C-alpha positions in Angstrom: 2.0 78.1 9.7 2.6 77.6 6.0 1.2 74.6 4.3 3.7 73.1 1.9 2.2 71.4 -1.1 3.1 67.8 -2.0 5.3 67.2 -5.0 3.3 67.1 -8.2 1.6 63.7 -8.7 1.7 62.8 -5.0 -1.1 63.2 -2.5 -0.3 65.2 0.6 -0.4 63.2 3.8 -0.9 65.3 6.9 1.1 63.0 9.1 4.0 63.0 6.6 3.7 59.2 6.2 3.8 57.3 3.0 0.8 55.4 1.8 0.9 51.6 2.1 1.5 51.2 -1.6 4.7 53.3 -1.5 6.0 51.5 1.5 5.4 48.0 -0.1 7.1 49.1 -3.3 10.1 50.5 -1.5 10.5 47.4 0.6 10.3 45.2 -2.6 13.0 47.1 -4.4 16.5 45.7 -3.9 19.6 47.7 -3.9 20.4 48.1 -7.6 24.0 46.9 -7.5 26.0 44.8 -10.0 25.4 41.1 -9.4 28.8 39.5 -9.8 28.8 36.3 -11.8 31.4 33.6 -11.5 33.4 32.5 -14.5 31.0 30.3 -16.5 32.0 28.1 -19.4 29.6 29.2 -22.1 30.9 26.8 -24.8 27.9 24.5 -24.4 25.6 27.3 -25.6 26.8 26.7 -29.2 25.6 23.1 -29.3 22.4 23.3 -27.1 19.0 24.1 -28.5 15.5 24.8 -27.1 14.8 23.6 -23.6 18.3 22.2 -23.0 19.7 25.6 -23.8 17.2 27.3 -21.4 18.0 24.8 -18.7 21.7 25.5 -19.0 21.2 29.2 -18.7 18.6 29.0 -16.0 20.8 26.7 -13.9 23.6 29.1 -14.1 21.6 32.3 -13.3 18.9 31.1 -10.8 21.1 31.0 -7.7 22.4 34.6 -8.3 18.9 35.9 -8.8 17.7 34.0 -5.7 20.5 35.6 -3.6 19.5 39.1 -4.6 15.7 39.0 -5.0 14.6 36.1 -2.8 12.6 32.9 -3.3 9.3 34.7 -4.2 10.8 36.5 -7.2 13.7 34.3 -8.4 11.6 31.7 -10.3 9.6 34.3 -12.2 12.5 36.5 -13.1 14.5 33.6 -14.3 11.6 32.5 -16.4 11.2 36.0 -17.8 14.8 36.1 -18.8 14.6 32.8 -20.5 11.4 33.7 -22.4 12.8 37.1 -23.4 13.8 36.8 -27.1 16.0 39.9 -26.9 18.3 38.6 -24.2 21.7 37.5 -25.4 22.4 34.3 -23.4 26.1 34.4 -24.0 26.3 38.0 -22.7 23.9 37.2 -19.8 26.3 34.5 -18.5 29.5 36.4 -19.0 28.8 40.1 -18.4 27.8 41.0 -14.8 26.7 44.5 -15.9 24.4 43.2 -18.6 23.1 40.4 -16.3 22.3 42.9 -13.5 20.5 45.3 -15.9 18.3 42.5 -17.3 17.5 41.1 -13.8 16.5 44.5 -12.4 14.6 45.3 -15.6 12.6 42.1 -15.3 12.1 42.8 -11.6 10.7 46.2 -12.3 8.3 44.8 -14.9 7.2 42.2 -12.4 6.5 44.9 -9.7 4.6 47.0 -12.2 2.4 44.0 -13.2 1.7 43.3 -9.5 0.6 46.9 -8.8 -1.8 46.9 -11.8 
């Protein structure tokens, strides 16, 4: 019987099972598909500042994040996107590809922080 070695960086498990950390991480990862946004009137963004602006954006994205990532992750990810100074709010509300990329990027960072 030949003993196949595990891929580099992975410990070999004689039963062919994944370790609990791998299982938890796989279960936590959603399907990375484009989250379709409805048409949103972004004209108020031009006149809103500070917390009012964040509330407007947050109110428009929260339900979509909740639907994909669930109650446990939606508040944190929404907050991360609102705190992120490199997020273009106009594009976040109008471009489903951009929105999805930013949501999954924030989710990935959240997962990494929970593992460490």
